[in-house]
N, C-alpha and C positions, 0 to 999 in steps of 0.2 A: 472230601477236594472228591472230584472223580477219577477213575482208575480205568486206563486203557485195555485196552483188552483186545488181544490178534484170535480168530479162531484156528488153529489145526487143521480142520477139516476142509474149509473154502479162502483162509487164509484175508479173510478180511477182516478188517479192523473198526471197533467201537467201543464205548465209554459209558460206563453203568457207576454207581456213587459207589463211594465205597463203604453203604453199609452191606453190600454183600462180598464183602472180601474173604473171598477163601470159599464161600459157598460156592453150592455145584449149578447148571440152569443151562436153559439152550441157546445157542447160536439166533441168531434172531433172521440171519439170511438163510441160511441149508439149514436150521433146526436139530442142529449137534451136539448134544452134551458136551460140557466144557468147564471146567473150573475155572474160577475167577480166584486173580493171584491175589496176595496179599501182600501189606508193606514191606513185610521178609525179602519177599521178589523183586520189587522195584528194583530198577536197577538206576543208578547217579548219575552222568554224567560230571563232570567237574575238569572246570578249564585248568590247563597246566599252572603249575605256581613255575615263574621264574625268579632266579635271583636269590641272593646268599641270603639266611632265616635268625633271629634272636636262638637264646635256649629254651625259649616259647612256642618255637614255629611263627612267630612272624618276623613277614619282610620288613627288612632296613634298610629297602629303598621305599622313598616317599617322591610319588609322582609329582614332575615338576607345573608350577604354576605357570600359567599364563601372563604373559605381563600387560597391563592394559597401557596403554598413550596416557602419562603423566605428568603436566609440566610444572616443575617447582614452582616457587613462592619467587623465587629471585628470579628465574627463565620468563615469568607474568612480568615481575615488574620493570626491569631491563628489558622487555621487548615493549611493554606497552610508553615507558619512555622514549624509547627508540621513534615509536609508531608516530607519536605525539611530535618530535622532533625535527623528523623527516616531514611531518607534513606543516608542520609552521617552515620551514627552509624553500620548499616546493612555494609555498602561498606567495613567502616573500620575492621569492624567482622571478615570482611572477608579477608580480607588485611591482618590486625595484626597479628590472629589466624591460629592454625592449627585446634581448632575447637572451635566456641566462649564459653567463659564460660557460665554454667549455669543460675550468678547471672546474667548476662547481658542479657540471653534469657528472664528470669521469670522478669527483669524491665521490656524489649518493652512488654511482653504482659500487663504485670498492667497498665503501662504510657499511651498505647495506649486503653485500654478497656474503659474508660471515656469518652474521646472527639467520639470516634467512635459511642459511645450508644449513647449520645446528637444529634450530626450529624443525624444518624439513623433515629430516633426515630419524628425527625420532618420530615424528607422525608419519613416515611412510617407510617404516624400515619393517621391515619381517617380523608382530612378533612371534613366533614360534623358535627366533633364531637371540642370540645374546645380544645384546646392541655394544657398539663399542662404547669403551670410556678412558676417560684419565687421556695421558699425554695422543696415545695410536685415534684415538675420537680426533683430537683438538688436531693434531696432524693431517688427518684424512678432511675432516670441513675442510682446513688452510685449504688445501690443493685442489681440495670442490668452489670454492671460493674462489680461488685465483680464474678457472676455466671460467667460473660464470660469468665476472667480471673482463675477460677477455671479449665473450660475446659481441658485448659491444660494444667493442674494440673496433672488433672485427666489422660489424655493424657500420661503422665510421669510416673503417677505411675501402673495404668496400661500397660504400656510394661515394667516395673521393677517387677512388679508382678506375669507377666508370665514366669520370665525367661530369658529375651534380659538383656545381658552385655551392648550393648550400642542402643540407638535408631534406629542404623543403622540397627540394627538386625530385627526390626520389617518388615518381611515379608508383601506380599500384602492383606490376609486375614485379619488380625491384623489388617492392617492397613482400610482395607474398614470396619473392627466389630468398630472401636476406632473413625473413624469417623464419622458415626452413632449416636455411643453412644454421641459426644460432639450436635451432633445436636440438639438430642432431649432434650437434656437438658438447653441448649444454650437457643433455643426455648421456650421450656418452660420458663426458667426464663424472656426469653421478652415478652411472655403473661401474665402471671403473675405481676411482677413491671408493665409494662407500656402502660398496659391493652389492648394488640396490638389484633387481631385476628391473627390465628395458620402461618395464611401465609403471613401476614405482620411482623409478629415477626418470623416462617421461613428467610425469608430476610431479617430481623435486623440481627440476629446474623449471617448469609450467609456474610452480609457485612463488620462485625468484623474478621470474619475466613479468609475472603479470604486476607483482609490489612494483615494482622500478616502472613495468612499463604506463601503469596508473599516474606514479607521482611526475611524472615527464609531462603525462598529460595536466595535473594541476599545475605545473608550473610554467606549462605554454612553450615548449619546448617542441615546434614543428618537423618530426621523425621524418614526415611522411608527403607529400604532395595532396593525397587525398583527408591528411591530415592537415591539413596549412588551413591559416586564417586567409586565405586567398589574396592578403595584402602586399599588393608589388612595389619596391621601391620604384623611384621615379626614371625616369630613363635620361633627361633633361630637366635642367636649373631652373628652378624655378625664382618665384619672383624675390622671395626674403634670400636663397643663394645671391641675385644677381645684386643685392643692394650691400650687403659683406662682401662681394669680393671684386674687386674694379677690374678684375679683368673677364667679368663676365656682362658690368655694363651696356655696353654697343650691340650685346645680341640677340638674338633673339629669346622669346621665351615661350615656347611648347607648350600649353598644358590639356587639355581632353576636351577638345571639339574646340578649342579657342587656340587662334596665331597672332601672338602681339610686331606689328613689324617695329623694325629699328626706326631709333628718330630720326627725323631728317636736322640737318643742318641749314641755320637761318644762311645767306646769302651778305 
């Protein structure tokens, strides 16, 4: 192992092989004779040892192991069942209704809030910090899930408060503003309830929003004008409506590009 040598004359530093330990030789720079130190003169600096030790001088403190994200078998099974059931209900709502009932939509955003907030916390929380568990975790996740679900309620409220008769009437500007409000409230709720950083809280809410938004698309819920199907309701009675409604029999039927005149009575 090489030995570090410092010349006492020119203070230059160099290394020599350990076979010259204790021997005398010239400095390669100033040519002044010097003695190469041996192993007994070598100074070794040790890192300070902190913490209590046992009778053998071994530290009794153990390093903390970093906890890695890992879902339990129960969480995996419940998550899979919830995903399949949610997707099935969304497909049923799309095929069984022209427009899914608002009660079904409300049930979806509320029932998905707790499990998604639970799994999201396990995924996004800081691994260096101890994870909440037990009753405290359930309480915090419950508060966070309630805030997540309220954000969709706020979306509905703002839509009708601003004069939109249906969600499909929301234009692109209003949609962007509503999403910004939802993300701010949802992220702050996650930040406060789950004690996450803002970036982690933002991703926590984004996970919930993405899941519910995609299910709404599968269910055929028209959340805004840019995402609507473009099918508008007729403004005037059709021929079938006139045949089934006696009050409309003698009125005109206005169809796109075609006008039917009222029947002429015979004299």
